[in-house]
Residue, then its C-alpha position, 0 to 999 in steps of 0.5 A: m306118149n312121151s319118152l319119159l313114160k316109155a322109159a318108165g314103162a320099159a323099166l317097169a316091164l323089165s323089173v316085173i319080168g326079171t323078178g317075178l313079182s306076181f309070185a312075190d311074198t310081200i305086196k307093196v302098196g304105194v299111197i300118194a296123199p297130202f302129208s304137208g301143207p293145208f290139206a295134210i290132215y287127210g294124208k294123216q287120216y289115211k295113214e291112221a285108218i290104214a293102221v287101224y285096219v292093219d291092227q284089226h286084221g294083221t299084216k297078211a292077206g292070204d299068203h302075202d305080207i302087205e307093206f305100205i309106202y307113203k309119198d307126200v304130194g302136198g296138195p292138188n299137183p298132177d305133175n308131182s302126183r305123176s312123178l311120185a307114181q313113177e317113182l313108186l312103180i319103178r324104184e319101189q316096184v309097188d304092186y298097188l297104188a292108193g290114196f288120191t285126195f284130188t281129182p287132178n292128181a288121180l287123173a295124172v296117173a292114168p297112163l302109168i297104171d294102164q301101162s303097168e296094169t297096176p290096181t289103183v284104189i281111190f280113197n277120195a277123188a270124186t269126179s265120176a269121169i276118173n274111172k273112165q280113164s283107166e280100167f285099173y281105177v277102183r274107188t271106195s269113196y263116192t262121186l259128187w253125182q252120188v251124193s248131190a242128186p239125192m240132196a236135190e231130190w230130198a230138198y224138193d221133197q221138203g218144199i224147197r223150190t228155188v236154189a242157188t248153186t255155189v261150187a268151186d270151179y274145177g271138175p268135182g265142183i262142176d260135177a256137183e253143180k250139174a248133178f244137183a241141177a239135173a235132179f232138182e229141175a227134173k223134180g220141178g225146182k228152179v236153179v236161180d243162179a249157178i255160181r262157180m268160184p275160183l279154186a283159190t278163193t279165200d273171201f266168200t263174202p261177195f258170193i254169199q251176199r249175192i245169194r242173200d240178195e237173190a233170196p232163194d229158198a236154199l243154197f247148194a254148195f260144194l268146195p274141196g275139203g279143208p280150209p275152203t269148206f270151213g271158210f265158206t260155211k263160216t261166211y254163210n253163218e256170219n252173214g245171216l242167211a239162215e235167219a233170212g230163210i235161206k237153207f244151207l244144203g251141201t255134202a262134206e261142208t260140215e265134215e268132222v275135222n272142222l265141225q267143232a270150230l263152226g260152233d253153234a251157228a252150224i246147228g241145222l246145216t243139212t248135208a247129204y253124204h255117205y258117212s258120218g262119224a256118228h253113224d250108229s252101228e257096231l262096226n262104226a263103234a269098233f272102228t272109231s273107238r280103236l281109232s281113238e285108242m291108237f290116235p287120241d287126236a284122230i277124228a273119223n270122217w270121209a277120209s278115214v272111212g275111204a282109206y279104211d275101206g280102201t285097205h279092206l279092198i286091197y286086202e281082198m284083191v291081194a288075198a285072191a290075186g296077189s300082184d296080178g293086176p288084171a286078176a285083182i280088178e276082176v276080184a274087186k268087181g261085184l265085191e260086197w262087204e260091211s263097212p263102218r258106213g254101212p253095206l257096200k258093193m263094188d259096181p262092176e261097171t263103174r268100179t265105184v262103191i254102191q252105198n247108202v247116202y245119208i241126209r245129215e243135220v248138225e246137232r249138239d250131242p247131249a252125251s258128249g256135248l260135241l257137234v255131230n252130223r246126225e243122220k236123219g234119213v237114208i237113201a239106200t244103195v245109190g250108185d254113181l249116177g254120173w256114169n251115164p248122166 
């Protein structure tokens, strides 16, 4: 362990001993997320969802007040993520960490949270292996195995027999590729091509043309949220793959932030995911309506619900355990609650939520006139299938 980390750990230990943080009245939560740059929308959505939860449930959990402190990591930047975590733990003396949109940013803080015993709630980062790096990670989003394997099984059951996989070449993309291929081939399907695209790719035309030439029954895609997903999906639409009979299969590629901009060409795109802003439940209606009232330009999507449920989990841990990190993690294991996305249960082994996965298809809603991810089917109580693949 480097000298900086040792110094950070020592300073943190001294501050905890010296101030008796385990008995503090105010629990501080440090949220590390992108609030600037091309992925800033997700930091904004985290902050809005937290505000909605606080508005609905107050600022106290048990006997403790809760204070949120936000730090801008900009984008995928593990060095900056680690530096911000050190700053939050030592200078701000936070009791919990949260946020983490990108896998490299989440992985970067594992040694710090191990040494400081700080519960860290992942709002998005979706690589299964993250939670194996520290027992202090808990995740309220999903993993790529959790949604990609059900997508593959559903596709085969619909008569699809050949697929080309197209993923961004980094941890989550490789997870998605492996999960889809393993499940699809286990059913008897064939992956005719496995394309890994550089993370910095902005022109997807060569990859889309390659798939069109191969003419599989479908393509399966995974790219990081934001501009990459929009660019890839738009290129699929513009190059006539749907007309050529090559069905689009994905996870978050039709996410609500970009959905309207895709236009009518997006109608019929199929994804498997753990949340749709159009999910039909009283709790989701209450969440989305309050979100719109408080933030008129807000759009509910995976980032919103991951942060909303992450905040709920933090409240539950704080109410039962205060700032006692190991005790808080024990509280989280096996916790069950109803979410705007449906029923959730924290798996005590993987520390990722067990949840429903919905097969969604893009439709134009007749009431609002907007494009929505309409749920067409549900695969119930899916855990992290990538924990022991």
